[in-house]
ChimeraX commands (.cxc) that place a marker at each C-alpha (Angstrom):
marker #1 position -38.40,-58.39,-85.57 radius 0.5
marker #1 position -38.52,-55.14,-83.56 radius 0.5
marker #1 position -37.19,-55.00,-80.02 radius 0.5
marker #1 position -40.72,-54.53,-78.64 radius 0.5
marker #1 position -42.06,-57.47,-80.65 radius 0.5
marker #1 position -39.19,-59.63,-79.49 radius 0.5
marker #1 position -39.87,-58.86,-75.84 radius 0.5
marker #1 position -43.56,-59.68,-76.30 radius 0.5
marker #1 position -42.55,-63.01,-77.83 radius 0.5
marker #1 position -40.20,-63.70,-74.92 radius 0.5
marker #1 position -42.97,-62.96,-72.43 radius 0.5
marker #1 position -45.34,-65.35,-74.22 radius 0.5
marker #1 position -42.73,-68.10,-74.35 radius 0.5
marker #1 position -41.72,-67.81,-70.73 radius 0.5
marker #1 position -45.26,-67.64,-69.40 radius 0.5
marker #1 position -46.21,-70.64,-71.54 radius 0.5
marker #1 position -43.23,-72.56,-70.17 radius 0.5
marker #1 position -44.16,-71.65,-66.61 radius 0.5
marker #1 position -47.77,-72.72,-67.17 radius 0.5
marker #1 position -46.62,-76.09,-68.52 radius 0.5
marker #1 position -44.79,-76.71,-65.25 radius 0.5
marker #1 position -47.60,-75.67,-62.95 radius 0.5
marker #1 position -50.44,-77.38,-64.86 radius 0.5
marker #1 position -49.28,-80.96,-65.55 radius 0.5
marker #1 position -52.57,-82.09,-67.13 radius 0.5
marker #1 position -55.76,-80.66,-68.60 radius 0.5
marker #1 position -57.87,-81.78,-65.64 radius 0.5
marker #1 position -55.87,-79.80,-63.09 radius 0.5
marker #1 position -57.92,-78.10,-60.41 radius 0.5
marker #1 position -59.00,-74.49,-61.09 radius 0.5
marker #1 position -56.72,-73.08,-58.39 radius 0.5
marker #1 position -53.69,-74.30,-60.39 radius 0.5
marker #1 position -54.04,-71.16,-62.49 radius 0.5
marker #1 position -53.08,-68.92,-59.58 radius 0.5
marker #1 position -49.28,-69.18,-60.05 radius 0.5
marker #1 position -49.72,-68.21,-63.71 radius 0.5
marker #1 position -51.10,-64.81,-62.74 radius 0.5
marker #1 position -48.04,-64.35,-60.53 radius 0.5
marker #1 position -45.79,-65.16,-63.48 radius 0.5
marker #1 position -47.55,-62.71,-65.78 radius 0.5
marker #1 position -47.31,-59.88,-63.27 radius 0.5
marker #1 position -43.66,-60.59,-62.42 radius 0.5
marker #1 position -42.33,-60.03,-65.95 radius 0.5
marker #1 position -40.17,-56.92,-65.95 radius 0.5
marker #1 position -39.65,-54.38,-68.69 radius 0.5
marker #1 position -35.98,-53.67,-68.12 radius 0.5
marker #1 position -33.10,-55.07,-70.18 radius 0.5
marker #1 position -32.54,-57.94,-67.76 radius 0.5
marker #1 position -34.11,-61.38,-67.56 radius 0.5
marker #1 position -37.69,-61.63,-66.35 radius 0.5
marker #1 position -39.05,-62.46,-62.94 radius 0.5
marker #1 position -37.87,-62.57,-59.36 radius 0.5
marker #1 position -34.90,-64.75,-60.27 radius 0.5
marker #1 position -33.97,-62.58,-63.24 radius 0.5
marker #1 position -31.08,-60.71,-61.54 radius 0.5
marker #1 position -29.61,-63.98,-60.24 radius 0.5
marker #1 position -29.92,-65.61,-63.66 radius 0.5
marker #1 position -28.32,-62.62,-65.37 radius 0.5
marker #1 position -25.27,-63.00,-63.13 radius 0.5
marker #1 position -25.14,-66.73,-63.87 radius 0.5
marker #1 position -25.21,-65.99,-67.61 radius 0.5
marker #1 position -22.51,-63.34,-67.20 radius 0.5
marker #1 position -20.31,-65.90,-65.45 radius 0.5
marker #1 position -20.92,-68.34,-68.29 radius 0.5
marker #1 position -19.84,-65.73,-70.83 radius 0.5
marker #1 position -16.68,-65.08,-68.82 radius 0.5
marker #1 position -16.00,-68.79,-69.34 radius 0.5
marker #1 position -15.44,-67.97,-73.01 radius 0.5
marker #1 position -12.47,-65.85,-71.95 radius 0.5
marker #1 position -11.27,-68.60,-69.61 radius 0.5
marker #1 position -11.31,-71.01,-72.56 radius 0.5
marker #1 position -9.48,-68.53,-74.78 radius 0.5
marker #1 position -6.82,-68.03,-72.12 radius 0.5
marker #1 position -6.21,-71.79,-71.80 radius 0.5
marker #1 position -6.58,-72.99,-75.39 radius 0.5
marker #1 position -3.27,-74.11,-76.84 radius 0.5
marker #1 position -1.52,-74.03,-73.45 radius 0.5
marker #1 position -0.75,-76.57,-70.74 radius 0.5
marker #1 position -3.48,-75.14,-68.50 radius 0.5
marker #1 position -6.09,-77.87,-67.92 radius 0.5
marker #1 position -9.83,-77.44,-67.98 radius 0.5
marker #1 position -10.15,-79.87,-65.09 radius 0.5
marker #1 position -8.31,-78.48,-62.04 radius 0.5
marker #1 position -9.68,-80.15,-58.87 radius 0.5
marker #1 position -7.23,-78.35,-56.56 radius 0.5
marker #1 position -8.18,-74.93,-57.88 radius 0.5
marker #1 position -11.88,-75.83,-57.82 radius 0.5
marker #1 position -11.71,-76.83,-54.15 radius 0.5
marker #1 position -9.90,-73.58,-53.34 radius 0.5
marker #1 position -12.72,-71.64,-55.01 radius 0.5
marker #1 position -15.36,-73.56,-53.06 radius 0.5
marker #1 position -13.54,-72.98,-49.77 radius 0.5
marker #1 position -13.47,-69.26,-50.53 radius 0.5
marker #1 position -17.17,-69.39,-51.35 radius 0.5
marker #1 position -17.97,-71.07,-48.03 radius 0.5
marker #1 position -16.04,-68.38,-46.15 radius 0.5
marker #1 position -17.74,-65.54,-48.03 radius 0.5
marker #1 position -21.16,-67.14,-47.67 radius 0.5
marker #1 position -20.97,-66.90,-43.87 radius 0.5
marker #1 position -20.44,-63.16,-44.11 radius 0.5
marker #1 position -23.26,-62.83,-46.66 radius 0.5
marker #1 position -25.70,-64.69,-44.43 radius 0.5
marker #1 position -25.98,-67.65,-46.80 radius 0.5
marker #1 position -25.66,-71.28,-45.74 radius 0.5
marker #1 position -22.06,-72.14,-46.71 radius 0.5
marker #1 position -22.76,-75.69,-47.85 radius 0.5
marker #1 position -25.75,-74.64,-49.92 radius 0.5
marker #1 position -23.58,-71.94,-51.50 radius 0.5
marker #1 position -20.90,-74.51,-52.25 radius 0.5
marker #1 position -23.46,-76.72,-54.02 radius 0.5
marker #1 position -24.63,-73.76,-56.13 radius 0.5
marker #1 position -21.09,-72.72,-57.03 radius 0.5
marker #1 position -20.05,-76.28,-57.84 radius 0.5
marker #1 position -22.77,-76.09,-60.48 radius 0.5
marker #1 position -21.22,-72.83,-61.76 radius 0.5
marker #1 position -17.86,-74.56,-62.05 radius 0.5
marker #1 position -19.43,-77.50,-63.86 radius 0.5
marker #1 position -21.19,-75.14,-66.26 radius 0.5
marker #1 position -17.96,-73.29,-66.94 radius 0.5
marker #1 position -16.28,-76.57,-67.85 radius 0.5
marker #1 position -19.15,-77.37,-70.21 radius 0.5
marker #1 position -18.43,-74.11,-72.04 radius 0.5
marker #1 position -14.67,-74.61,-72.04 radius 0.5
marker #1 position -14.84,-78.19,-73.33 radius 0.5
marker #1 position -17.35,-77.20,-75.99 radius 0.5
marker #1 position -15.22,-74.31,-77.20 radius 0.5
marker #1 position -12.05,-76.41,-77.17 radius 0.5
marker #1 position -13.78,-78.99,-79.36 radius 0.5
marker #1 position -15.11,-76.29,-81.69 radius 0.5
marker #1 position -11.76,-74.55,-82.06 radius 0.5
marker #1 position -9.91,-77.84,-82.58 radius 0.5
marker #1 position -12.33,-78.84,-85.34 radius 0.5
marker #1 position -12.33,-75.34,-86.85 radius 0.5
marker #1 position -8.93,-73.69,-86.22 radius 0.5
marker #1 position -10.03,-70.62,-88.16 radius 0.5
marker #1 position -12.52,-69.89,-85.37 radius 0.5
marker #1 position -9.93,-70.17,-82.59 radius 0.5
marker #1 position -9.11,-66.99,-80.65 radius 0.5
marker #1 position -6.14,-65.00,-81.89 radius 0.5
marker #1 position -5.46,-63.34,-78.53 radius 0.5
marker #1 position -5.08,-64.84,-75.07 radius 0.5
marker #1 position -6.88,-63.00,-72.22 radius 0.5
marker #1 position -5.03,-62.63,-68.93 radius 0.5
marker #1 position -6.30,-65.39,-66.63 radius 0.5
marker #1 position -5.37,-63.36,-63.53 radius 0.5
marker #1 position -7.68,-60.53,-64.64 radius 0.5
marker #1 position -10.41,-63.02,-65.45 radius 0.5
marker #1 position -10.19,-64.40,-61.92 radius 0.5
marker #1 position -10.63,-60.90,-60.51 radius 0.5
marker #1 position -13.89,-60.64,-62.47 radius 0.5
marker #1 position -14.96,-64.09,-61.29 radius 0.5
marker #1 position -14.32,-63.04,-57.68 radius 0.5
marker #1 position -16.55,-59.99,-58.23 radius 0.5
marker #1 position -19.27,-62.21,-59.66 radius 0.5
marker #1 position -18.98,-64.54,-56.68 radius 0.5
marker #1 position -19.74,-61.65,-54.33 radius 0.5
marker #1 position -22.68,-60.53,-56.47 radius 0.5
marker #1 position -24.06,-64.06,-56.80 radius 0.5
marker #1 position -23.92,-64.61,-53.03 radius 0.5
marker #1 position -25.83,-61.37,-52.61 radius 0.5
marker #1 position -28.52,-62.62,-54.98 radius 0.5
marker #1 position -28.68,-66.00,-53.24 radius 0.5
marker #1 position -29.43,-64.11,-50.04 radius 0.5
marker #1 position -31.92,-61.78,-51.72 radius 0.5
marker #1 position -33.85,-64.65,-53.31 radius 0.5
marker #1 position -34.03,-66.95,-50.28 radius 0.5
marker #1 position -37.78,-66.43,-49.95 radius 0.5
marker #1 position -38.76,-67.49,-53.47 radius 0.5
marker #1 position -36.16,-70.27,-53.67 radius 0.5
marker #1 position -37.48,-71.81,-50.46 radius 0.5
marker #1 position -40.82,-72.56,-52.19 radius 0.5
marker #1 position -40.38,-75.28,-54.79 radius 0.5
marker #1 position -43.25,-74.54,-57.19 radius 0.5
marker #1 position -42.91,-70.72,-57.22 radius 0.5
marker #1 position -39.15,-71.13,-57.56 radius 0.5
marker #1 position -39.52,-73.52,-60.49 radius 0.5
marker #1 position -41.92,-71.16,-62.24 radius 0.5
marker #1 position -39.67,-68.17,-61.67 radius 0.5
marker #1 position -36.61,-70.11,-62.84 radius 0.5
marker #1 position -38.33,-71.05,-66.12 radius 0.5
marker #1 position -39.30,-67.42,-66.57 radius 0.5
marker #1 position -35.76,-66.17,-65.92 radius 0.5
marker #1 position -33.81,-68.76,-67.89 radius 0.5
marker #1 position -36.08,-68.76,-70.93 radius 0.5
marker #1 position -36.03,-64.98,-71.20 radius 0.5
marker #1 position -32.25,-64.90,-70.61 radius 0.5
marker #1 position -31.73,-67.44,-73.39 radius 0.5
marker #1 position -33.64,-65.30,-75.88 radius 0.5
marker #1 position -32.47,-61.87,-74.74 radius 0.5
marker #1 position -28.82,-62.93,-74.57 radius 0.5
marker #1 position -29.15,-64.95,-77.80 radius 0.5
marker #1 position -27.43,-67.94,-76.21 radius 0.5
marker #1 position -26.28,-70.69,-78.55 radius 0.5
marker #1 position -26.77,-74.39,-77.89 radius 0.5
marker #1 position -23.53,-74.74,-75.93 radius 0.5
marker #1 position -24.34,-71.89,-73.57 radius 0.5
marker #1 position -27.95,-73.06,-73.17 radius 0.5
marker #1 position -26.65,-76.45,-72.11 radius 0.5
marker #1 position -24.26,-74.80,-69.67 radius 0.5
marker #1 position -27.03,-72.59,-68.27 radius 0.5
marker #1 position -29.07,-75.71,-67.51 radius 0.5
marker #1 position -26.16,-77.08,-65.49 radius 0.5
marker #1 position -25.58,-73.76,-63.74 radius 0.5
marker #1 position -29.13,-73.36,-62.39 radius 0.5
marker #1 position -29.68,-77.01,-61.49 radius 0.5
marker #1 position -29.63,-76.43,-57.72 radius 0.5
marker #1 position -31.15,-72.94,-57.69 radius 0.5
marker #1 position -34.43,-74.13,-56.19 radius 0.5
marker #1 position -32.65,-76.29,-53.63 radius 0.5
marker #1 position -29.86,-73.96,-52.45 radius 0.5
marker #1 position -30.85,-71.92,-49.37 radius 0.5
marker link #1:1,2 radius 0.2
marker link #1:2,3 radius 0.2
marker link #1:3,4 radius 0.2
marker link #1:4,5 radius 0.2
marker link #1:5,6 radius 0.2
marker link #1:6,7 radius 0.2
marker link #1:7,8 radius 0.2
marker link #1:8,9 radius 0.2
marker link #1:9,10 radius 0.2
marker link #1:10,11 radius 0.2
marker link #1:11,12 radius 0.2
marker link #1:12,13 radius 0.2
marker link #1:13,14 radius 0.2
marker link #1:14,15 radius 0.2
marker link #1:15,16 radius 0.2
marker link #1:16,17 radius 0.2
marker link #1:17,18 radius 0.2
marker link #1:18,19 radius 0.2
marker link #1:19,20 radius 0.2
marker link #1:20,21 radius 0.2
marker link #1:21,22 radius 0.2
marker link #1:22,23 radius 0.2
marker link #1:23,24 radius 0.2
marker link #1:24,25 radius 0.2
marker link #1:25,26 radius 0.2
marker link #1:26,27 radius 0.2
marker link #1:27,28 radius 0.2
marker link #1:28,29 radius 0.2
marker link #1:29,30 radius 0.2
marker link #1:30,31 radius 0.2
marker link #1:31,32 radius 0.2
marker link #1:32,33 radius 0.2
marker link #1:33,34 radius 0.2
marker link #1:34,35 radius 0.2
marker link #1:35,36 radius 0.2
marker link #1:36,37 radius 0.2
marker link #1:37,38 radius 0.2
marker link #1:38,39 radius 0.2
marker link #1:39,40 radius 0.2
marker link #1:40,41 radius 0.2
marker link #1:41,42 radius 0.2
marker link #1:42,43 radius 0.2
marker link #1:43,44 radius 0.2
marker link #1:44,45 radius 0.2
marker link #1:45,46 radius 0.2
marker link #1:46,47 radius 0.2
marker link #1:47,48 radius 0.2
marker link #1:48,49 radius 0.2
marker link #1:49,50 radius 0.2
marker link #1:50,51 radius 0.2
marker link #1:51,52 radius 0.2
marker link #1:52,53 radius 0.2
marker link #1:53,54 radius 0.2
marker link #1:54,55 radius 0.2
marker link #1:55,56 radius 0.2
marker link #1:56,57 radius 0.2
marker link #1:57,58 radius 0.2
marker link #1:58,59 radius 0.2
marker link #1:59,60 radius 0.2
marker link #1:60,61 radius 0.2
marker link #1:61,62 radius 0.2
marker link #1:62,63 radius 0.2
marker link #1:63,64 radius 0.2
marker link #1:64,65 radius 0.2
marker link #1:65,66 radius 0.2
marker link #1:66,67 radius 0.2
marker link #1:67,68 radius 0.2
marker link #1:68,69 radius 0.2
marker link #1:69,70 radius 0.2
marker link #1:70,71 radius 0.2
marker link #1:71,72 radius 0.2
marker link #1:72,73 radius 0.2
marker link #1:73,74 radius 0.2
marker link #1:74,75 radius 0.2
marker link #1:75,76 radius 0.2
marker link #1:76,77 radius 0.2
marker link #1:77,78 radius 0.2
marker link #1:78,79 radius 0.2
marker link #1:79,80 radius 0.2
marker link #1:80,81 radius 0.2
marker link #1:81,82 radius 0.2
marker link #1:82,83 radius 0.2
marker link #1:83,84 radius 0.2
marker link #1:84,85 radius 0.2
marker link #1:85,86 radius 0.2
marker link #1:86,87 radius 0.2
marker link #1:87,88 radius 0.2
marker link #1:88,89 radius 0.2
marker link #1:89,90 radius 0.2
marker link #1:90,91 radius 0.2
marker link #1:91,92 radius 0.2
marker link #1:92,93 radius 0.2
marker link #1:93,94 radius 0.2
marker link #1:94,95 radius 0.2
marker link #1:95,96 radius 0.2
marker link #1:96,97 radius 0.2
marker link #1:97,98 radius 0.2
marker link #1:98,99 radius 0.2
marker link #1:99,100 radius 0.2
marker link #1:100,101 radius 0.2
marker link #1:101,102 radius 0.2
marker link #1:102,103 radius 0.2
marker link #1:103,104 radius 0.2
marker link #1:104,105 radius 0.2
marker link #1:105,106 radius 0.2
marker link #1:106,107 radius 0.2
marker link #1:107,108 radius 0.2
marker link #1:108,109 radius 0.2
marker link #1:109,110 radius 0.2
marker link #1:110,111 radius 0.2
marker link #1:111,112 radius 0.2
marker link #1:112,113 radius 0.2
marker link #1:113,114 radius 0.2
marker link #1:114,115 radius 0.2
marker link #1:115,116 radius 0.2
marker link #1:116,117 radius 0.2
marker link #1:117,118 radius 0.2
marker link #1:118,119 radius 0.2
marker link #1:119,120 radius 0.2
marker link #1:120,121 radius 0.2
marker link #1:121,122 radius 0.2
marker link #1:122,123 radius 0.2
marker link #1:123,124 radius 0.2
marker link #1:124,125 radius 0.2
marker link #1:125,126 radius 0.2
marker link #1:126,127 radius 0.2
marker link #1:127,128 radius 0.2
marker link #1:128,129 radius 0.2
marker link #1:129,130 radius 0.2
marker link #1:130,131 radius 0.2
marker link #1:131,132 radius 0.2
marker link #1:132,133 radius 0.2
marker link #1:133,134 radius 0.2
marker link #1:134,135 radius 0.2
marker link #1:135,136 radius 0.2
marker link #1:136,137 radius 0.2
marker link #1:137,138 radius 0.2
marker link #1:138,139 radius 0.2
marker link #1:139,140 radius 0.2
marker link #1:140,141 radius 0.2
marker link #1:141,142 radius 0.2
marker link #1:142,143 radius 0.2
marker link #1:143,144 radius 0.2
marker link #1:144,145 radius 0.2
marker link #1:145,146 radius 0.2
marker link #1:146,147 radius 0.2
marker link #1:147,148 radius 0.2
marker link #1:148,149 radius 0.2
marker link #1:149,150 radius 0.2
marker link #1:150,151 radius 0.2
marker link #1:151,152 radius 0.2
marker link #1:152,153 radius 0.2
marker link #1:153,154 radius 0.2
marker link #1:154,155 radius 0.2
marker link #1:155,156 radius 0.2
marker link #1:156,157 radius 0.2
marker link #1:157,158 radius 0.2
marker link #1:158,159 radius 0.2
marker link #1:159,160 radius 0.2
marker link #1:160,161 radius 0.2
marker link #1:161,162 radius 0.2
marker link #1:162,163 radius 0.2
marker link #1:163,164 radius 0.2
marker link #1:164,165 radius 0.2
marker link #1:165,166 radius 0.2
marker link #1:166,167 radius 0.2
marker link #1:167,168 radius 0.2
marker link #1:168,169 radius 0.2
marker link #1:169,170 radius 0.2
marker link #1:170,171 radius 0.2
marker link #1:171,172 radius 0.2
marker link #1:172,173 radius 0.2
marker link #1:173,174 radius 0.2
marker link #1:174,175 radius 0.2
marker link #1:175,176 radius 0.2
marker link #1:176,177 radius 0.2
marker link #1:177,178 radius 0.2
marker link #1:178,179 radius 0.2
marker link #1:179,180 radius 0.2
marker link #1:180,181 radius 0.2
marker link #1:181,182 radius 0.2
marker link #1:182,183 radius 0.2
marker link #1:183,184 radius 0.2
marker link #1:184,185 radius 0.2
marker link #1:185,186 radius 0.2
marker link #1:186,187 radius 0.2
marker link #1:187,188 radius 0.2
marker link #1:188,189 radius 0.2
marker link #1:189,190 radius 0.2
marker link #1:190,191 radius 0.2
marker link #1:191,192 radius 0.2
marker link #1:192,193 radius 0.2
marker link #1:193,194 radius 0.2
marker link #1:194,195 radius 0.2
marker link #1:195,196 radius 0.2
marker link #1:196,197 radius 0.2
marker link #1:197,198 radius 0.2
marker link #1:198,199 radius 0.2
marker link #1:199,200 radius 0.2
marker link #1:200,201 radius 0.2
marker link #1:201,202 radius 0.2
marker link #1:202,203 radius 0.2
marker link #1:203,204 radius 0.2
marker link #1:204,205 radius 0.2
marker link #1:205,206 radius 0.2
marker link #1:206,207 radius 0.2
marker link #1:207,208 radius 0.2
marker link #1:208,209 radius 0.2
marker link #1:209,210 radius 0.2
marker link #1:210,211 radius 0.2
view
């Protein structure tokens, strides 16, 4: 499949998914088609995910992929996947940064708790995979300190996108449509496997509720 054909297929899939959310039954009123036109016109032609929540979703996916390195750095060591103390430190930092970014700190904390949960989904899945198939386990161990620097950079970028997308996220139906558009296209364009698709679902759970 050519790159152009693949992008056409992604557009069709994402628009179809968005339509299924906005038109719950065949007898829906005619005006229910209006959001679908918005979805069709919001698809972008750049390398990123589609729609108004595409940039936010791309950052979420990038953070999920960094979780692969987190897992590789911990696998075979005493470092736990579950670290409540560290997680609370991260959330406190998020709250402090959110104030400066103009984002509600508690809403930001809810969103980032989902990011932490999604990261643990990836780590636990990879640990299980590597334990069952040692030949697939990483042969090098990334520096966790450097990984945390990258995660801090992503935190800043994600807060910026939470601020930038306040308008669409404040409207439940448009937000839901745009989220389907972004996550479905991200899944295909990034070729996410089942584990990372599951994690992405956890990561975006509060996107249309966080303000």
